[in-house]
N, C-alpha and C positions, 0 to 999 in steps of 0.2 A: 531478329534478336529475341523476341518473345518465344519463338519456336525453339530456339537453342536452350533458353532457360527452362522451358518445360521438359526438354529431354534430359536435363541434368538430374531430375528426380528419378530417372530410370536407373542411374548408376548408384546402387546401394552397396556394392561390394567390388573388390578388385581381385584379379587372378594373379597370384605370384608364380612366375615361371619356375622359380627355385633352381635346383642344381641339375636334375635329370628326371626324365619320365620313365626310366627303367625301374620296375618295382623292386627287384632284388638290390639294386644300387641304392634306392631310397632307404631300404631297411638297413643296409650297411652304413650309410651316412648317418642315419638316425642314431645308431649305437655309438659311432665315432663322436658325433657332436654331443650326445648325451654324456659320454665319458669326459670329454673336454669341458663341458659346461659344469659338471659336478666337481671336477678337479680344480677348475678356476675358482668356483665359489668357495670350496673348502680351503684352498690355498689363501685366498684373500681374507676369509673369515679367520683363519689362523693368525695372519698378520695383525688383524684388528684385535684379536684376543690377546696376543702376547704383548702388543704395544700398550694395552690397557692395564694388564695385570703385573707386568714386570717393571719395577720402579726404575731400573737402569735405562729403560727406553722411554722414560717420561721427559723427552727433549723435543724441541721444535722439529727436528729432522723426522722423528718418528710420529709426531703429531700430524705432520703433512702426509707422511706415508700411510697412516691409518685412514685419513680422509680420502687419499687417492685410491685405496683399496675399496672403500665404500662406493666410490664412483665407478670403479671397475666392475663391481658386482651389479650395480644398477645398469651400467652400459651394456654388458653382455646379456642382461635379462630383458633389455628393451626389444631385442630382435630374435634371439635364439629360441626361447620357449615356443613361440609361434612357429618357427621353422621346424622345430622338433615335432610339434603337433601335426603339422602338415605332412611331414615325412612319415610319421607313424600311421596316420589315417589314410594317406594317399590323396588327401584334399589339397587343393591349390588356392582356396579362396580366403579372403580376409575382409571383414566388414569395413565399411567406409569409416565409421567411428574408430574401429580398432586400428586401421591404417594410419589415421591422423594421430591417434594416441601414441602409436609406435614411433612415428616421425618426431613428435613433440619431445618425448623422453630421450630418444636417441641423440638429438641435436643439443638439447639442454645439457645432458650429462657429458656428451663428447666435447662440447665447448668448455665446460667447467674443467675438464681434464687438462686442457692446454694451459689455463690460468694456474692450476695447481702445480703443474710441471714447471712453469715459469717461477712460481713462488718457491718451489724446492731448490731451483738453481740460485735464486737470490739468497736463500738460507745458507747454501753451501758457500756462496761468495762472502757473506758476513762471517761465517765460521772460520774460514781460512785466511781471509784478508784482514779481518778485525777480530781476532780471537779474544783479546782482552775485553772488548766491549760487547761480545756476542750475547751474553746473558742479559745485558742491559737493553740492547737493541731488540733482540728477538724475544721479548717478554710474552707472557701468556695473552695479554690484551691484544698485542699486535698480531700474533699468530691467529687468534680467533677472528680478528678483523680481516685478515688476508683470506682466510677460508670462506667466511661469509661473503666477503666482497667478490670472490671468485664465482660463487653461486649466483649472487645478485646480478653481476655484470653479464654472466652467461645468459641468464634469463632475459635481461633487457636487450641483449645483443641479437638474440634469435627470435624473440617473440613476434616482432613486426613482420619479418619475411614469412614466418610460419602462419600467421594469421592471413596474410595475402595468399599463401599457398592453399590454405584450407577454404578460402573463399572463391577459388578458381572454379569455373564450370566444367564438370566432367560429363560429357555426353557420349562417351564411347569413342574408340575401344577402351576396355578396362583391364588390359593385360600389362602387368608390370614385369619387365624383364630383369628380375632380381629376386633374392630370397627374403627381402624385407622392404618396407616402404621408404626407400631413399628418395630424397627430393628431386634428383635429376630425372629419373624415369617417370616420376609423378608429374613433373612439369611438362614432359613430352606428351602426356595424355590429355592435357587441358585443351579444350576446344575454344581457345581465345589466344590473343597475342600475349606472349609471356616474356618478351624481350626485356622489359623493365625488371621483372622479378629475377630473370636469369642474371642480369647485370648486378642487381643488388646482392644476390647470393654469392656471385663471384667476388665482388668487392669485400663483402663481410668475411667470407672465408679467407681471402687473402690477408686482410688486416688481422684477423684472429690468429691464424696459423703462423704467418710470417712475423706478425708483431710480437707474439709471445716467444717465437723462436729467436727473434733478435735479442730479447731480454736474456734468454738462455745463453746465446753465443757470446754476448758482451760479458755476462757473468763469468763464463769459463775462460774467456781471454784474460780477464783480470786474475782469475784463479791460477791459471797456468803461469802468468807473469810472476805472481807472488810465490808460487811453489818453486819456480826455477831459482829464486833468490834465497831459498832455504839452504843453510850451510850443511845440514845433515841429510845424507841419502835416505836414512830411515824415516825421517820426517817427511821427505818428498814422497816416498812410497806410501806412507800412511795417508797423506793428504789426497793423493790420486786414488787410492783404494776406496775412500769414502765417497768419491764422485763417480767411480766407474759404473756402478749399477744405474745411477740416474742417467748417465750418458747413453747407455745401451737402451734404456726405456725410451728416452727422447728420440733416438735414432729410429726405432721401430715405429713409434706412434706418429711422429711427424712425417716419416718417409711415406707411409701408406696414405695419410690424409692429404698430403700435398699432391700426390698423384690423383686422388679421387676428386678433390674439390677445388684446388687452386689451379684451375684451368677453365677456359671457356666451355660451356655446356656441349657445344657441338664437337669438340675435339675428343678423340679417344672413343673406343667402343664400350658399350654397356657390358658386354661379356667379359672384357678385361677388367672393367671396374668391379664386376661381381667377384672376380678372383681376388682382387686387391681388398675387396670388402670382407672376404673371409679372413685375410690377414689382420685387418683392422678390428673386426668384430669378435673373432675367435682366438687367433694366435696371440695377438698382443696382450689381451687380458689374461691369457693362460701363462705366458712367459713372465709377466711382471712380478708376481709373488715369488717365483722360483729364482729369478734374477736377483731380487733383493735379499732373499734368504740364503742362497748358495754363495753369494759374493760378499756377504756382510757377516763378519765374525760375531758382532754383538747379537744379531738376530739369531744366528746359529746357536750361540750359547744360551740365549733365552729360550729357544725351542727345546734344546736338550734338557734344560731345567724344568720346563713346563711338562715335558713328557716323562721326566724321571730318568733320562738316559745319562750314563756316566761317560 
């Protein structure tokens, strides 16, 4: 045991396999990822800006959307800048502290996204099913508490398994078959029995993802039931249009994460998880601001006014 512990000091960095070892492909991927990263950041910053400066968007729905955009910027920034640096330089290494920091922010921010999405579905439920009491129920104090609660619960939810992950002995090999420090490939590199941590990660991921998804599904079941009882076709269409963007984002976010994390560690290949990781880390944060802006008339109007377009 002492010999193993002594060997752990030798692992001071990990090697990220990344996407490819072909140099021209690395350069191509660098420019593609850089473009997507900048587009995602600018798109989400634009949403944050217009929801702050346009008084018409000072409602709970856009308050949650603004906080979701903040999370998206942080989430994509937890993994992509290092991937860009490695692609540009041809390097494949990441320091031990950098790897753990990346995993920490990735899971804290990713978990918070689920709770914010569930909060947004609850907000739509109150708006459509209890419109007369909406402003009373979804007051500023409750909205702030829901957002802060999402952050705090996310931190408490993942901090213990992350601490256990960071305390694992890594005595080689140090090759991570991914483009960022995900917990599954990291656990596989530990030179000790990790069954307890694998089970804990699986249960926490299941409760987080499926638990918040259940809140969303129940909210939308009630929303659909309420909308179907509306006498006016125009009212039904307007109600569904306010929920359409959120439903699309929920589908993309939950679909990729359920595949990646709500399964036993041994099932599925890491290469396939890497592909789905691109969807979760890159495509989803990119699409979200455009889904909300292109499908939302209020956001489009606010954007036109902010840019001076007629």
